[in-house]
Structure formats: structure tokens, C-alpha cells
N, C-alpha and C positions, 0 to 999 in steps of 0.2 A: 406507513401502512401494514398492517398485520399479512398475514396470508391469507385467512381467511375472507379479508376485505379482496385483497384483488383478484381472488378465486371467483369472486362475482360479476368480472367486468363484462359489460355488455357485450353482445355481438357485435354489435358497431364498433365499439372499441379494441376487441379483436379481430375485428378487419382490419382495422387502421396500424395493427402491430405488426401482419402479417403479409400487408401490401405495401407498407413503409409510406405511408400517406404524411406525408409535409419534410421528405428527404431521406437519406441515411443515416444523416449525421446527430450524433443520438445527444450531443452538447452546443445545441440551436440557443438557448437562452441564457448566454451571456449578457451583460444590461451593458458593455461600451467601457468608453472608457473609466478608470479611477471605480472608487470604492463607496461611493453614498449611495446604494442601494435605490428606493424606490423606482424599480423597474417595472417592467411585468412580463411574464411570459405566456399571457393569452391560453389560458391549459387549462384553468382550475387548480385547486391546491393553493399553494403559496405562488399568489403573483408578484413577488420583488417587495424585496424589504424596505422596509418605515425602521429609521434609524429614531433614534432619541433627539431632543433637542441640542441637548450637551454638546455633540459630536463625538467623534474617534478617539479614544486618548492617544496621546502622543506619549511613541515610547521606544526605546532599543530595542532590536531583535532580541526573545525570549531565548536564553540559551537552558534547557532544561537538566536538572541539577546530574552529575556521574555517581553512580553506583558502582563500584566496584566489587561489592560482596561483602558479609561479614562470615569470617573464617571460625566456624563453627566445629572442630572436630574433622577438619580436613574439607567440608564441604562450605563452599562458599554461596552463603545467605543472599537472596533480597526480598526485603520484606517490603510491601506493596497493599496501598489501603486502597481499596477502590469505596470511593466516596461521593455522597454532595457537594456541591459547593457553588459558590457565586465568583463568578470571573470579571475584572475589569476590562470586558472591551472598549467600553465606551467610559465620558467623565462622569458624568452624572448619576448612572442606570448601574446596577448589579445585575450582572445574567446570572440565571440557575444554569448550573452545569452539574457534569460530573469528571468527578479529575481523578488521579491516579497520586499520593501523596502530593498534592497540586490541586489549584483553582482549575485546573482544566490542561489535559494531557499528563503527559507522565514524565515519571525519570528516565533517563537511559541508561541502559544496562551493558556495561563495560564487564565480558568474560575474554578468556582465554582461552582456546584449543587445549583440551585434555583436563581442563578444568572440571571437579563434580560441582555440580549446584545443584541450591533448589531456589524455586521462583514461589515463594509464599503471597499467592493473593487472599486477603483477607477482603469479605463482601460487607460492605457497613453502606448499601445504596438503599436496603430495603426491599430489595426484589431478586430475585435469581439473577445469576449470569454465567457466562463461562467467560475463561480468558486461557486462548488459543496463542503458542508460541509461532509464528507466522517464520518459514523460513528454515524455523530450527530441525536440525534431522536427531528424532526422539522415537523412543515407545509409541505406538498407539492411546497406551492407557493416561501417556505424559502431556497428549498432544492439547487437551484443552478444549472438546469441541461439544455438541450438545451431549454426550456422552459422557462426559466428566462434570456435573452441572454444580456450583458452588450458592449453595442456598444461603439466604440471608443470614445474617450472622456467624456465618462458619466460615473457612480458611482453608482452601485446597491448593498443594504444594507442587508445581509439576518437578518431579528428581529428576537427574540424567546427569550422563557425564556427554561436554561438550568436543563432539566428534565433526569437525566442520574446518573448511578453510575458511578465513577471514573474508569476513563482507558484513554487511549492512542489513541485521533485518528488520522485525518487531514484534510490539506484542498489540492486542486486540480482543475485543469479546467474540465469540460463536454461538449467542443465545440462540437458540431456535425462533425463526420468524421474529428477533428483536436486534441481530446482529448490527442493521444500521441506524435504525435509531439509538443505538448504544453507543456507537462509534460516532455517530452526528453528536450526540452530548457531550462528548470531549474525553473518551477511554480509550488513548493507545498512546502506546510509548517504544522508542525505540532500542534495538537490543547490538552493542558492538562487536564484533569477535576479531580478535587479534591470534595471530599465528607468529610462528619464528621470520616465515618468509617476511611477512606486513611490518612486523618490527625492523627488517634491515634495508627495507627500502627507503628512498633520500625521499620521501613524500611528508606535505604538511603534516604534525601530528600532538599541534595543542590545541588541547578540545576546547572548542570554543573563541581561539583567536586566529588560527591560520585553518582550522579542522572543525566543519560548522555542520552541525547537524539541521537539516529542514524537514519539517511535516506540514505539508503543503495541502491546503484544504478550501473548499467556498461552502458557506453556509448563507441562508435567509434569516432574517431575524423581523420580528414584530414588535414594532417599539422596545425593541434593545434585549428583547428575549431571544433565543434560538427558537427558529420556526420548522419545525420537523413535521410537515403536511402534505404528502405528495397528493398529488390529482391522480388518477386512473394513466393519466398520458403522462406525466411526469414519473411514472412507476415504470412506463415501458419505455420512455425514451431516457432516462436517466435524472436523477432528482439534482441539478447542477443551481447551486445559489449564485449569487449577483455579489457577495458581498466576497472577496478572497483573503486567505489570511497565511502568516507561516509562524508555526509554533505558537499559535493561539494569540498572534497579533494582527490587527490590520495596520498597514498602511509603517509598518515599520521601517528603521533604519538601522543600519549594520555599520562600524565605523571600524576599517581596517588595516593593516599596515601594505606598503607598496609591494609586494610582491607573489610569491604560487600561495592560491589559497586553494581549498578542498573544500568540495560541498557534498555532505552524504545525502541526499534524495528522496523522500517519502512522496509520492503521491497516498497521500492520506485521504483523500477526498472518498465520497459513495457511490460516484459515478460520473466523475469528469476524466476527458483525454484533454492532458497537459501538454502544450509544444510549447518550451520554457525555452529562453535567453535572453542574452543581456541586451539593452537598448543600444547603446553603439553598436551592434554586431557584430563584437569580437568574439574574434574563435575560442575555442576551450578545449579539453581534452576528459572525455570520460573514460575512466579508468578502471571502472567494474560495474556488473550486473547487479544481477540480485543476490546470489550465491557467490563471489565469488571475482577477485580481478580477473579481467581481461590478458589476452597474453600480451598484448602492446595498446600502448594508448589509442583512440580512435578521434581524430581532429573533430568538428562537429559546431555549425551556429545555432544548429535546433536540437533539441532531445524530447522528443517523443515517449509521454509517459503513461499508463492506463492505470486505473484503482491498484493500488496495492503493490504496483513496481517500484524495485530502488534500480538509483543508479550513483555510481559516487564523481562525481569532473573533478580537476582542477583547471584554474584558470589562473593564466600568470596577469597580473596586474603590477609587477616591477616597475612599469613606466606608465603607469596610471597614477602617481601621488597627486593629489588636490585634485581628483577627476570624482566626479557625481555618476552613477551610473546604475539604473532600474536593472532587478529579476523580474524579468515576464512569463506572463504566457498569451503566446502569441494567439492560442485557439481564441479566447474569448478576449484577448484585447484589455488585459488584467496588470495590477502592477502590482506582485508579491511582497517586495519589500526596496528600500532605494540601501545602497554599496555608498558610503564615504570612505574614499579611498584619503584622511587625512592622518595617517605615520608613515614615519621611516620605516624600513624593515631593520627588524633586530636579531633576525634569522633568514638566511638563505634556503633554498632547497631546489634541486633541480630536476623532474621530471625525467626517470629512467625510459631508454624505450623498450626496455622490457620488465614486465612484472609478472608474470608467472608462469608456470607451465600446466596443459589442463588435460587430463585424463579423459580422450574422446573414445568413446565407444563406435565399435564397427557395425552399420547398418547391418554387413552382410551377416551379420551374428546373432540377428535379432530372430526371436524364436518366436513370435507370432506380433500381429499388428490389430491393435484393435480400433474401433473408429467409436468415436464420441459425437453426436451431432445435435449440436443448440438449437432448440428449435421451440414452436410454441402454437399451442392448440387453445381452443374454445377458453380463450382469458387466460391459461396460466403457463409459466416456464417451464420448460423440460430439457432433459436430456437425453437422447435412445425415446424418446415417445416419451419417460416416464418423471413427474415430478418429486423433489423429495419426501422418503416414507423412512424418519430413522429407525423405523424397524426391520428396513428390507437394505440386505447386503447384492449391491449391482455387480462388482467385481470381483476377481478372489486371483491375485496377483503372486504367482514363483516367487521366493526371495531369490534374489540372485539374479534371476533370466533378466536380460536385454528385451526390450519390448518397444516396437512403434506403435506412439499414441498417435492417431490422424484424430484432429479436432477441426470439424467443418460447421460454419454458422450461417445456416441456411435462412435467415431472418432479414430484412430491411432494420435493423438495429443493429448495432456493434458490443460486442461482451470482450471477455477475456476468459483465461482457463488457469486457473490454478491448482497445483498436485502439492497435498499437505508433505511433509517430512522428505522431502528429496528432492533435487533438482534431476535438470533435464538441460539440452539441449537441443533448440528447434535446428532441422536439418534442410527443410523445405518450407517454402510458404507457395499457397496456389500452384503448386505441382512441381516447382522448381528451386533448387538449394540455391540458383541465384539471386534469386529474389531474398533470402536473408540477410539483412543489415550486416554491416559488421560489428557495429554495437552489440548485435544479440547476440553474436557468435560465442557465447561464455554460458555458463550456470545459472540459470534459471528455475524461477517457481513461478512465477506469472508472466503469460504471452498473452498479447495484442491479436484479436481475430475479428478485423473487420466484417461490417454486415458485407454477407453472400460471398464471404474468405475459408482457406480452408488452411492449417499447419499441420506439418508433423514435426513430432518430437520422439529422440529418443532417449529412455527410462531403464533403469535399474534401481531397485527398492532393495536394497543393503541393509542389513544390521540387524534389522529386529522385525521378528513375525508373531504375529497372533491370530489365530485361527477366528474369532470371534470378537474383537476388541476393533470397531477399524479404523480407517483412516477418511479424508474427504477427498472431495476433486468438485470443481465449480467455477463458475461464475465469479468475480471478485467486482463487478459493479453490485453493490449492494443491496440494492432495491428486486436486483433480479434472485440473487441468492434468499433472502427471505421468501420472494414469491416462487421459490420451489426448484430453481433451475441447479442442482446441487445432488451428488449421489456418493454412494460410498464403496471403499472396498475393502479386504482385508490382504496380507501378505501372510503368505501360508510358505512352511516351511518344508 
């Protein structure tokens, strides 16, 4: 839905948003077990998927191509074509999609800390787009926001030096009022950053074999075509599809060795909160958050991720030879893919007890606290009472200052909060440091803010100042972002 359409919400719909009619869980329209579609959410808009008679195409979990960059004069170039395509989700039906060097999604970009890189986006879509390096620490002119549009038939390059710890980031559109639709059609891909520390750890590192990239999404289909048609209520509460997929495949299978397996997980959905785990209830270790390793692995049986959050986990399957295990979302009772542990290990790893040392900023040294209230009135989403205006600067942040950003969700629907081009650490949830989970005590760039809750973040903008070109902060529930829940800040020298 375009922002102009959302702003025309009726007073009744706006009242439902603010009063939380129907409960506070923004992810209530999952359709039960399996991915056979044909559900209904009872809210108008997309009423549930209708799948083609030929059925879902059975396939192994696709592994995105890995690009290490083409060295041209000491600069690693990544040439990416944004293109219209048709993708094989189903046996006898081609689905119209957008893709990046592919028919759906895009390649994984492998970068080394210290590399000079140029990510070259060629727009062959026939319409304007922008492309954002989510999680990347870079100058605002290279951030890929609405201030760096890529018109049809042109190429725009994000040129910068990689200057951050090993992590898993991603790239996706950031087109004004159309981010949600463009991501829904397939424009997204992962960025893997390695550094000397990550290379020295005894972790699974064989890409596509025991180091598995995962882009998790859900979609509605109408007779085999992607159905992006959110109702007003679906914009408010989240456009959560009833067909779940991993790396652009529905009900895929993954054959692995009986050993430690690493998953680099992106919640690439528009608006879904996933509660991830394995069907046999086995535990696993989270080893990384959005922007760096955790200092030590954290043992879990469930992993909650809101849209755009990333996590790396290691699961030990060394004693699971000849077992079949589903990787599931327990929030919606769906299976993303099935793991067949059907190969003996050809190499082994032993997960270290210590992974890295993180610089922790001292809250006592914070020079100011900024308040960010996520709210809505008269049918629009707002931050601090203002909907997004691309011509307005909302905050000026001095370079190098340590700050506390307190984000409060006053609504009866869930949100999250993303800050561009930096990382932060959560220091409190709902007024207490004790409420920050062990697996959140790392470098993050997206934080989940449930209905009527608050978080405090410690933030420091480093390296790049520009008094005129802004960065963004926003909710990463994409329908909320497109409907106004976004602001802009400049970093001043």
C-alpha cells in the first residue's frame, strides 16, 4: 500500500490501531501447519494464498551465489543487476518477481574488514529504486537511502572502506513509500564480513556446506503470483503471509554432515516476528547478533527475531546421523525447511567458549539522552509525533558523542527500531538492565520493541560526519516504515 493510501485510513481503523482491538500480537494471521496456503485472515486485503494446481516445486535449499568481488585497481567491485524475472516456486507456474543477478533474491557478498569496495547496482527494473547496505558502517552519501535514488537504466555505486567487525549484514531497497513492495518482490541479499578474529575461530566456515546462509520470509500467493495487497488492518498489524520460505524455496530440504552446522539467519520478512527452533527441541548456541560475535555462545532452544534482525547459530548434529529435523517457526507453527543429516563428517569443529571482546560504552559517559516515541494518530505512523518527511532533518548527532537513545512504543502493536550506519548495545528493557537477554548483549542495529514497552540503547556515531546528507532511523516493519514511522538525522563534526 502506498503511504498516501494509508494516510486515508478511516477514523474507525485508526481507533483500532491505537486501542489494540484484536489483541497486541502483530503476527496473528499465520495459517497453521504446512505451507499449503488457502487460509484467511479475515481482515480484507490478501485473504490467504491460492496455490497453482501443479503444486510446490520440490527442491534442495538454494544457496545464494558467493561473490568475493572483482579486484579492479585495488578496489573490490560487486556488480549487481536489479532485474525483473520469473521464479520457480511452483511446478507448472512461473511467478513474476524481482531478483538481483538471479530470479529471486541476490548473491551473498563476501567482504574482508579493511577492503576498499564498490557495490555497483544497475537498475534494470524499469522504475526508480534505491539500495541500502543494512548494517554497513559507511558515509551517509553511500548509505543507499531515498537521497541516493537509482533511476531506471542507470547504475549507482556504494564506494567505501569496510571498517567493522565480522558479521552478517544485508542489502535491500530503501525506496520512499515502496520499500515493502520491492522487498516483497525479491530484492534482498546477504553481506558476510570476515576479519582476522573470525578467521581464527574454530567455527564451521565451508559456505553452503556447514556455513549456511538463510533468508527467511513469508508471502501470500494468488494463483502462483506474489500477492502484495495489504488491507488497512494488515498495514497496521503486519502483512504476514501464510506461505513460508527459506532462500526463495518453499518446503525445501538441506542435506548436511553429522557435525556442527552454522546458520547465518536473516529475518527477511516484511512484518513477521519469528520464534525459531528445531522440531526435536534440541538446543543450539547463538554466536552472533546483528553486527558482531557475542563474547561467548548463548545456549537456546528458541530464537526470536523481528524483521531485519540477524543471528548466527551453531547446532551440533554430530550424533544425529540419519535423522530428519525440521527448522521451524513456532510463532506461526510453520516449517521453513527440513534438514537431512545423511552424510558422515569430513571435517570437525569445536565451538569455542570465548568468541570476541566487545568495546562496551559506559552509560555514565553519555552526554545526552534522546527520546523516540513510536506512536500513531489519525491513521498515520509517527516517531515523536511526526511522520517521515524526506525534506526534514529530525535530529543532529555530534560525531563521537556517547548518547542514550530511549525508544518507547506507546501503541498496542509491535514495532522495532533500526539505526543506520552504526551499531548500538541495549542497556535496559522496560527500565531494567536485568530485562536485557543474554543473546541481546552484543552489537545490534535493530531492536524489537513490543507493544507498550521501551528500550534504552547506548549509541556512538563514529568516523563519518556530514551536515547535509542524513542517515535514517525507523521501524523495520516495512509497512510501518512506508506509512511514516521513519526519521532522519545528520552527524555533525
